[in-house]
RORODREN-798195 format. One record per residue (C-alpha): x, z, y; residue number from 1. Coordinates in Angstrom, 1 decimal. Example, Ala and Ser with C-alpha at 12.3 -4.5 7.8 and 13.67 -1.06 7.14 Angstrom:
// residues 2
@u=12.3	w=7.8	v=-4.5	num=1
@u=13.7	w=7.1	v=-1.1	num=2
// end
This chain:
// residues 384
@u=-162.2	w=21.4	v=317.2	num=1
@u=-164.4	w=20.2	v=320.0	num=2
@u=-167.6	w=22.4	v=320.4	num=3
@u=-170.8	w=20.5	v=320.0	num=4
@u=-172.8	w=22.2	v=322.8	num=5
@u=-175.9	w=20.1	v=322.1	num=6
@u=-176.3	w=22.0	v=318.8	num=7
@u=-176.5	w=25.3	v=320.6	num=8
@u=-179.8	w=24.0	v=321.9	num=9
@u=-181.1	w=22.2	v=318.8	num=10
@u=-182.0	w=24.8	v=316.2	num=11
@u=-180.0	w=24.4	v=313.0	num=12
@u=-182.5	w=23.5	v=310.3	num=13
@u=-180.2	w=24.6	v=307.4	num=14
@u=-181.0	w=28.3	v=307.5	num=15
@u=-178.7	w=30.8	v=305.7	num=16
@u=-181.1	w=33.7	v=306.0	num=17
@u=-183.4	w=34.1	v=303.0	num=18
@u=-186.5	w=32.6	v=304.7	num=19
@u=-187.6	w=31.4	v=308.1	num=20
@u=-190.5	w=28.9	v=307.6	num=21
@u=-192.0	w=26.6	v=305.0	num=22
@u=-190.7	w=23.6	v=307.0	num=23
@u=-187.1	w=24.7	v=306.4	num=24
@u=-187.7	w=25.7	v=302.8	num=25
@u=-186.6	w=23.2	v=300.1	num=26
@u=-188.8	w=22.5	v=297.1	num=27
@u=-189.7	w=25.3	v=294.6	num=28
@u=-193.2	w=23.9	v=294.5	num=29
@u=-193.6	w=24.4	v=290.7	num=30
@u=-192.4	w=28.0	v=290.9	num=31
@u=-194.4	w=28.7	v=294.0	num=32
@u=-197.6	w=27.5	v=292.4	num=33
@u=-197.0	w=29.5	v=289.3	num=34
@u=-196.4	w=32.7	v=291.3	num=35
@u=-199.5	w=32.1	v=293.5	num=36
@u=-201.6	w=31.9	v=290.4	num=37
@u=-200.0	w=35.1	v=289.1	num=38
@u=-200.9	w=36.9	v=292.3	num=39
@u=-204.4	w=35.6	v=292.2	num=40
@u=-204.9	w=36.7	v=288.6	num=41
@u=-203.2	w=40.1	v=288.9	num=42
@u=-200.3	w=39.1	v=286.6	num=43
@u=-197.1	w=41.0	v=286.9	num=44
@u=-194.0	w=38.7	v=286.9	num=45
@u=-190.3	w=38.8	v=286.3	num=46
@u=-188.2	w=36.5	v=288.5	num=47
@u=-184.7	w=35.9	v=287.3	num=48
@u=-181.9	w=33.8	v=288.7	num=49
@u=-178.2	w=34.0	v=289.7	num=50
@u=-177.4	w=35.7	v=292.9	num=51
@u=-178.0	w=33.7	v=296.1	num=52
@u=-180.0	w=31.1	v=294.3	num=53
@u=-183.0	w=31.7	v=296.5	num=54
@u=-185.0	w=34.5	v=294.9	num=55
@u=-185.6	w=36.4	v=298.1	num=56
@u=-186.5	w=33.2	v=299.9	num=57
@u=-189.0	w=32.3	v=297.3	num=58
@u=-190.6	w=35.7	v=297.5	num=59
@u=-191.0	w=35.5	v=301.2	num=60
@u=-192.2	w=31.9	v=300.9	num=61
@u=-194.8	w=33.2	v=298.4	num=62
@u=-195.9	w=35.9	v=300.8	num=63
@u=-196.2	w=33.3	v=303.6	num=64
@u=-198.4	w=31.1	v=301.4	num=65
@u=-200.7	w=34.0	v=300.4	num=66
@u=-201.2	w=34.9	v=304.1	num=67
@u=-201.6	w=31.3	v=305.3	num=68
@u=-204.2	w=30.4	v=302.6	num=69
@u=-206.3	w=33.4	v=303.6	num=70
@u=-206.0	w=35.2	v=300.2	num=71
@u=-206.8	w=38.8	v=300.8	num=72
@u=-203.4	w=40.2	v=299.7	num=73
@u=-201.1	w=42.8	v=301.3	num=74
@u=-197.4	w=42.1	v=300.5	num=75
@u=-194.5	w=44.6	v=300.2	num=76
@u=-190.9	w=43.5	v=299.7	num=77
@u=-188.3	w=46.1	v=298.8	num=78
@u=-184.6	w=45.4	v=297.9	num=79
@u=-183.2	w=48.3	v=295.7	num=80
@u=-179.7	w=46.8	v=295.3	num=81
@u=-178.1	w=49.6	v=297.4	num=82
@u=-180.1	w=52.4	v=295.6	num=83
@u=-178.4	w=54.9	v=293.4	num=84
@u=-181.2	w=57.2	v=292.2	num=85
@u=-184.9	w=57.8	v=292.1	num=86
@u=-184.6	w=59.5	v=295.5	num=87
@u=-183.4	w=56.2	v=297.0	num=88
@u=-186.0	w=54.2	v=295.1	num=89
@u=-188.8	w=56.3	v=296.6	num=90
@u=-187.3	w=56.2	v=300.1	num=91
@u=-186.9	w=52.4	v=300.1	num=92
@u=-190.4	w=51.8	v=298.7	num=93
@u=-192.0	w=54.1	v=301.2	num=94
@u=-190.1	w=52.5	v=304.1	num=95
@u=-191.1	w=49.0	v=302.9	num=96
@u=-194.7	w=50.1	v=302.7	num=97
@u=-194.5	w=51.4	v=306.3	num=98
@u=-193.2	w=48.0	v=307.4	num=99
@u=-196.2	w=46.3	v=305.8	num=100
@u=-198.9	w=48.7	v=307.0	num=101
@u=-198.3	w=49.1	v=310.8	num=102
@u=-198.8	w=52.7	v=312.1	num=103
@u=-201.8	w=51.7	v=314.3	num=104
@u=-203.8	w=50.1	v=311.4	num=105
@u=-206.2	w=52.2	v=309.4	num=106
@u=-204.1	w=52.0	v=306.2	num=107
@u=-201.0	w=52.6	v=308.3	num=108
@u=-202.4	w=55.8	v=309.7	num=109
@u=-203.3	w=57.0	v=306.2	num=110
@u=-199.9	w=56.1	v=304.9	num=111
@u=-198.2	w=58.1	v=307.7	num=112
@u=-200.4	w=61.1	v=306.9	num=113
@u=-199.5	w=60.8	v=303.2	num=114
@u=-195.8	w=60.6	v=303.9	num=115
@u=-196.0	w=63.5	v=306.4	num=116
@u=-197.5	w=65.6	v=303.6	num=117
@u=-194.2	w=65.2	v=301.7	num=118
@u=-192.6	w=67.1	v=304.6	num=119
@u=-190.0	w=64.4	v=305.3	num=120
@u=-187.6	w=63.8	v=308.2	num=121
@u=-189.3	w=60.8	v=309.7	num=122
@u=-187.5	w=58.7	v=312.4	num=123
@u=-187.4	w=55.2	v=313.7	num=124
@u=-184.3	w=53.1	v=314.2	num=125
@u=-183.6	w=52.8	v=317.9	num=126
@u=-182.7	w=49.2	v=317.7	num=127
@u=-185.0	w=47.6	v=315.1	num=128
@u=-187.8	w=50.2	v=315.3	num=129
@u=-188.0	w=50.3	v=311.5	num=130
@u=-189.0	w=53.6	v=309.9	num=131
@u=-186.3	w=55.8	v=308.3	num=132
@u=-187.1	w=58.6	v=305.8	num=133
@u=-185.3	w=61.5	v=304.4	num=134
@u=-187.2	w=63.5	v=301.8	num=135
@u=-185.9	w=66.8	v=300.3	num=136
@u=-186.7	w=67.5	v=296.7	num=137
@u=-186.2	w=70.7	v=294.8	num=138
@u=-186.9	w=69.5	v=291.3	num=139
@u=-187.2	w=66.3	v=289.3	num=140
@u=-190.9	w=67.1	v=288.9	num=141
@u=-191.3	w=66.8	v=292.7	num=142
@u=-189.7	w=63.4	v=292.7	num=143
@u=-192.0	w=62.1	v=289.9	num=144
@u=-195.0	w=63.6	v=291.7	num=145
@u=-194.0	w=61.8	v=294.9	num=146
@u=-193.4	w=58.4	v=293.2	num=147
@u=-196.7	w=58.7	v=291.4	num=148
@u=-198.5	w=59.7	v=294.6	num=149
@u=-197.1	w=56.7	v=296.4	num=150
@u=-198.3	w=54.3	v=293.8	num=151
@u=-201.7	w=56.0	v=293.7	num=152
@u=-202.0	w=55.8	v=297.5	num=153
@u=-201.3	w=52.1	v=297.6	num=154
@u=-203.6	w=51.4	v=294.6	num=155
@u=-206.5	w=53.3	v=296.3	num=156
@u=-206.7	w=51.3	v=299.5	num=157
@u=-209.4	w=48.9	v=298.1	num=158
@u=-207.4	w=45.7	v=298.6	num=159
@u=-204.9	w=43.9	v=296.3	num=160
@u=-201.2	w=44.6	v=297.1	num=161
@u=-198.3	w=42.5	v=295.9	num=162
@u=-195.1	w=44.6	v=295.5	num=163
@u=-191.8	w=42.6	v=295.0	num=164
@u=-188.9	w=44.8	v=293.9	num=165
@u=-185.6	w=42.9	v=294.2	num=166
@u=-182.5	w=43.6	v=292.1	num=167
@u=-184.7	w=45.6	v=289.8	num=168
@u=-181.9	w=45.9	v=287.2	num=169
@u=-180.3	w=48.5	v=289.5	num=170
@u=-182.5	w=51.2	v=287.9	num=171
@u=-180.3	w=51.0	v=284.9	num=172
@u=-177.5	w=52.7	v=286.9	num=173
@u=-179.7	w=55.6	v=288.0	num=174
@u=-178.8	w=59.1	v=286.7	num=175
@u=-182.4	w=59.5	v=285.7	num=176
@u=-182.4	w=57.8	v=282.3	num=177
@u=-186.2	w=57.9	v=282.0	num=178
@u=-186.8	w=55.6	v=285.0	num=179
@u=-188.1	w=52.6	v=283.0	num=180
@u=-190.6	w=54.7	v=281.1	num=181
@u=-191.7	w=56.5	v=284.2	num=182
@u=-192.3	w=53.4	v=286.2	num=183
@u=-194.1	w=51.7	v=283.3	num=184
@u=-196.4	w=54.6	v=282.8	num=185
@u=-197.4	w=54.7	v=286.5	num=186
@u=-197.7	w=50.9	v=286.9	num=187
@u=-200.0	w=50.7	v=283.8	num=188
@u=-202.5	w=53.0	v=285.5	num=189
@u=-202.8	w=50.9	v=288.7	num=190
@u=-205.7	w=48.4	v=289.3	num=191
@u=-205.0	w=46.8	v=292.7	num=192
@u=-201.2	w=46.4	v=292.5	num=193
@u=-199.4	w=43.4	v=291.2	num=194
@u=-195.6	w=43.6	v=290.7	num=195
@u=-192.9	w=41.0	v=290.9	num=196
@u=-189.6	w=42.3	v=289.4	num=197
@u=-186.6	w=40.2	v=290.6	num=198
@u=-183.1	w=40.4	v=289.2	num=199
@u=-179.8	w=38.5	v=289.2	num=200
@u=-178.2	w=40.1	v=286.1	num=201
@u=-180.0	w=38.1	v=283.4	num=202
@u=-178.8	w=40.1	v=280.4	num=203
@u=-180.0	w=43.3	v=281.9	num=204
@u=-183.3	w=41.9	v=283.1	num=205
@u=-183.9	w=40.4	v=279.6	num=206
@u=-183.1	w=43.7	v=278.0	num=207
@u=-185.6	w=45.5	v=280.3	num=208
@u=-188.5	w=43.0	v=279.8	num=209
@u=-187.8	w=41.2	v=276.5	num=210
@u=-186.5	w=44.0	v=274.3	num=211
@u=-189.3	w=45.3	v=272.1	num=212
@u=-187.8	w=48.7	v=272.1	num=213
@u=-188.0	w=49.1	v=275.9	num=214
@u=-191.1	w=50.3	v=277.9	num=215
@u=-191.6	w=47.1	v=279.9	num=216
@u=-191.5	w=44.9	v=276.8	num=217
@u=-193.9	w=41.9	v=277.0	num=218
@u=-195.5	w=43.3	v=280.2	num=219
@u=-194.8	w=40.4	v=282.5	num=220
@u=-194.7	w=36.6	v=282.8	num=221
@u=-191.2	w=35.2	v=283.2	num=222
@u=-190.2	w=32.9	v=286.1	num=223
@u=-186.7	w=31.5	v=285.9	num=224
@u=-185.2	w=30.1	v=289.1	num=225
@u=-182.9	w=27.1	v=288.3	num=226
@u=-181.1	w=24.7	v=290.6	num=227
@u=-183.2	w=22.5	v=292.9	num=228
@u=-183.3	w=18.9	v=291.6	num=229
@u=-180.7	w=16.6	v=293.0	num=230
@u=-183.4	w=14.2	v=294.4	num=231
@u=-185.3	w=16.9	v=296.1	num=232
@u=-182.3	w=18.4	v=297.8	num=233
@u=-180.9	w=15.0	v=298.8	num=234
@u=-184.2	w=14.1	v=300.5	num=235
@u=-184.4	w=17.5	v=302.2	num=236
@u=-180.8	w=17.1	v=303.6	num=237
@u=-181.4	w=13.6	v=304.8	num=238
@u=-184.8	w=14.4	v=306.3	num=239
@u=-183.5	w=17.3	v=308.5	num=240
@u=-180.5	w=15.3	v=309.8	num=241
@u=-182.7	w=12.3	v=310.5	num=242
@u=-185.3	w=14.5	v=312.2	num=243
@u=-182.6	w=15.3	v=314.8	num=244
@u=-181.7	w=11.6	v=315.2	num=245
@u=-178.6	w=11.8	v=313.0	num=246
@u=-177.5	w=9.7	v=310.1	num=247
@u=-175.8	w=10.9	v=307.0	num=248
@u=-174.8	w=8.5	v=304.2	num=249
@u=-175.6	w=8.8	v=300.5	num=250
@u=-172.0	w=9.3	v=299.6	num=251
@u=-171.7	w=12.4	v=301.9	num=252
@u=-175.0	w=13.9	v=300.5	num=253
@u=-173.8	w=13.3	v=296.9	num=254
@u=-170.5	w=15.0	v=297.7	num=255
@u=-172.3	w=18.0	v=299.3	num=256
@u=-174.5	w=18.5	v=296.2	num=257
@u=-171.6	w=18.1	v=293.8	num=258
@u=-169.2	w=20.3	v=295.8	num=259
@u=-171.7	w=23.2	v=296.2	num=260
@u=-173.0	w=22.6	v=292.6	num=261
@u=-176.5	w=22.6	v=294.1	num=262
@u=-176.3	w=26.4	v=294.4	num=263
@u=-178.9	w=27.1	v=297.1	num=264
@u=-176.9	w=29.5	v=299.3	num=265
@u=-173.7	w=27.4	v=299.3	num=266
@u=-175.6	w=24.1	v=299.8	num=267
@u=-177.4	w=25.6	v=302.8	num=268
@u=-174.2	w=27.1	v=304.2	num=269
@u=-172.2	w=23.8	v=304.0	num=270
@u=-175.1	w=21.8	v=305.5	num=271
@u=-175.4	w=24.5	v=308.2	num=272
@u=-171.7	w=24.1	v=309.1	num=273
@u=-171.9	w=20.3	v=309.0	num=274
@u=-174.9	w=20.3	v=311.3	num=275
@u=-173.2	w=22.6	v=313.8	num=276
@u=-170.0	w=20.5	v=313.8	num=277
@u=-171.4	w=17.0	v=313.9	num=278
@u=-173.1	w=14.8	v=316.5	num=279
@u=-175.0	w=11.6	v=315.8	num=280
@u=-173.2	w=10.3	v=312.7	num=281
@u=-172.2	w=12.5	v=309.9	num=282
@u=-169.2	w=11.0	v=308.2	num=283
@u=-167.5	w=11.8	v=305.0	num=284
@u=-164.5	w=13.2	v=307.1	num=285
@u=-166.9	w=15.6	v=308.9	num=286
@u=-168.2	w=16.8	v=305.5	num=287
@u=-164.7	w=17.4	v=304.1	num=288
@u=-163.6	w=19.2	v=307.3	num=289
@u=-166.6	w=21.6	v=306.9	num=290
@u=-165.5	w=22.3	v=303.3	num=291
@u=-162.0	w=23.2	v=304.5	num=292
@u=-163.4	w=25.3	v=307.3	num=293
@u=-165.6	w=27.4	v=305.0	num=294
@u=-162.7	w=28.0	v=302.6	num=295
@u=-160.5	w=29.1	v=305.5	num=296
@u=-163.2	w=31.4	v=306.8	num=297
@u=-163.4	w=33.2	v=303.4	num=298
@u=-159.6	w=33.4	v=302.9	num=299
@u=-159.3	w=37.0	v=304.1	num=300
@u=-161.9	w=38.2	v=301.6	num=301
@u=-160.4	w=36.2	v=298.8	num=302
@u=-157.0	w=37.8	v=299.4	num=303
@u=-158.7	w=41.2	v=299.2	num=304
@u=-160.0	w=40.2	v=295.7	num=305
@u=-156.4	w=39.6	v=294.8	num=306
@u=-155.5	w=43.1	v=295.7	num=307
@u=-158.3	w=44.7	v=293.6	num=308
@u=-157.6	w=42.7	v=290.4	num=309
@u=-154.9	w=42.9	v=287.8	num=310
@u=-152.5	w=39.9	v=287.4	num=311
@u=-154.3	w=38.9	v=284.2	num=312
@u=-157.7	w=39.1	v=285.8	num=313
@u=-156.6	w=37.0	v=288.8	num=314
@u=-155.0	w=34.4	v=286.6	num=315
@u=-158.2	w=34.3	v=284.5	num=316
@u=-160.3	w=33.6	v=287.6	num=317
@u=-157.9	w=30.8	v=288.5	num=318
@u=-158.2	w=29.3	v=285.0	num=319
@u=-162.0	w=29.3	v=285.1	num=320
@u=-162.0	w=27.8	v=288.6	num=321
@u=-159.7	w=25.0	v=287.6	num=322
@u=-161.9	w=24.2	v=284.7	num=323
@u=-165.0	w=24.3	v=286.9	num=324
@u=-167.0	w=25.9	v=284.1	num=325
@u=-166.0	w=27.3	v=280.7	num=326
@u=-168.4	w=27.3	v=277.7	num=327
@u=-165.9	w=28.4	v=275.0	num=328
@u=-163.8	w=31.2	v=276.4	num=329
@u=-162.2	w=31.7	v=273.0	num=330
@u=-161.4	w=28.1	v=272.3	num=331
@u=-157.7	w=27.6	v=271.5	num=332
@u=-157.4	w=24.7	v=274.0	num=333
@u=-158.6	w=26.9	v=276.9	num=334
@u=-156.4	w=29.9	v=275.8	num=335
@u=-153.3	w=27.9	v=275.3	num=336
@u=-153.6	w=25.7	v=278.4	num=337
@u=-154.0	w=28.7	v=280.7	num=338
@u=-151.7	w=31.1	v=278.7	num=339
@u=-154.5	w=33.7	v=278.3	num=340
@u=-153.6	w=35.1	v=274.9	num=341
@u=-156.0	w=36.0	v=272.1	num=342
@u=-159.8	w=35.5	v=272.0	num=343
@u=-160.3	w=39.2	v=272.3	num=344
@u=-158.2	w=39.3	v=275.5	num=345
@u=-160.3	w=36.4	v=276.9	num=346
@u=-163.6	w=38.2	v=276.1	num=347
@u=-162.3	w=41.4	v=277.7	num=348
@u=-161.2	w=39.7	v=280.9	num=349
@u=-164.4	w=37.7	v=281.2	num=350
@u=-166.5	w=40.8	v=280.7	num=351
@u=-164.6	w=42.8	v=283.3	num=352
@u=-164.9	w=39.9	v=285.9	num=353
@u=-168.6	w=39.6	v=285.1	num=354
@u=-169.0	w=43.3	v=285.7	num=355
@u=-167.3	w=43.0	v=289.0	num=356
@u=-169.6	w=40.2	v=290.0	num=357
@u=-166.8	w=37.6	v=290.3	num=358
@u=-167.8	w=35.6	v=287.3	num=359
@u=-171.3	w=34.3	v=286.3	num=360
@u=-172.2	w=34.3	v=282.6	num=361
@u=-175.1	w=31.9	v=282.3	num=362
@u=-176.7	w=32.5	v=278.9	num=363
@u=-178.7	w=29.7	v=277.4	num=364
@u=-179.8	w=28.6	v=273.9	num=365
@u=-176.7	w=26.5	v=273.4	num=366
@u=-174.3	w=29.2	v=274.5	num=367
@u=-172.9	w=31.0	v=277.5	num=368
@u=-171.2	w=29.2	v=280.4	num=369
@u=-168.8	w=31.0	v=282.7	num=370
@u=-168.2	w=30.0	v=286.3	num=371
@u=-166.7	w=31.7	v=289.4	num=372
@u=-169.7	w=33.3	v=291.2	num=373
@u=-168.7	w=32.3	v=294.7	num=374
@u=-168.6	w=28.5	v=294.9	num=375
@u=-166.3	w=28.4	v=297.9	num=376
@u=-164.0	w=30.9	v=296.4	num=377
@u=-163.9	w=28.8	v=293.2	num=378
@u=-162.8	w=25.7	v=295.2	num=379
@u=-160.2	w=27.8	v=297.0	num=380
@u=-158.8	w=29.0	v=293.7	num=381
@u=-158.6	w=25.5	v=292.4	num=382
@u=-155.9	w=24.8	v=295.0	num=383
@u=-153.6	w=27.5	v=293.8	num=384
// end
């Protein structure tokens, strides 16, 4: 393939990082407005969507909007997906706070003093310069005291602070089984902190925040992140190609949106690749070549999936991929056509693949729809 050297100079507008600027951010105006109002009115929120649908991007876009509009809000973003215990939670939250409040600011200096009082091993990454903490605890009481102290410190600074905790459902895997009650009790006593709890496992997030038997029940406003509308995404794609003096026809745009199922990450990734590969005119052949390129790039990972799955699980993934989506996983037509077996076998296989993150189970009023989580992987499986 001939390298398009021009595009090493022209910045690719289809970013595949969570967020870069509002000019390169597509739509989400309704959700953004709702969340800005929540921050202004000190309303805790629960943001739920599938993985890679744009939760992190929306949070960072929200923070950008709060800063640009002059609203007096400090913002902290912490991703706890990699955390395994309350120790990790405290470490990640403290490091995120240190990134927000720079050491030379008055609050930053107070925060450093507070953290030093915990007798940590404090260092800074030699490449990124970001803070890294190691705190030793003797008892569970010390951990709870530290977490409470961190919330109290942030709450006592006299200015509103927005704290977004991504992949919040991860606390369900902590060995400390009282984590929900602990966090809820601390959060209830704050006055200047607003929390945004984000999660990609809908059933767990719903159980945490909508189950009347759980500590966080009815404590937040729900914001659900769905697919961006076809019209909005089509206009966004056309605009950014045209802005660079390129043309892309309606057929190509429609194919992009259908092939990626309007899933934010995969739509951005495909458009990013097309932009990198194309010149003035984006043809349908260029679009299809980019699709093939992305599937080829992922092939090594897909083959690793094959090694970690049983034959039945692998064949079940292929079955769902070939269907595109499956609403009735126990329907006789689905079971017979793909030689899956009994309804109980189908439920067990689907559950195992959802747990591994390879299948999505989208629960709605009219039932649950199953799809292969990775759109590119799904198309790769269709060809088997």
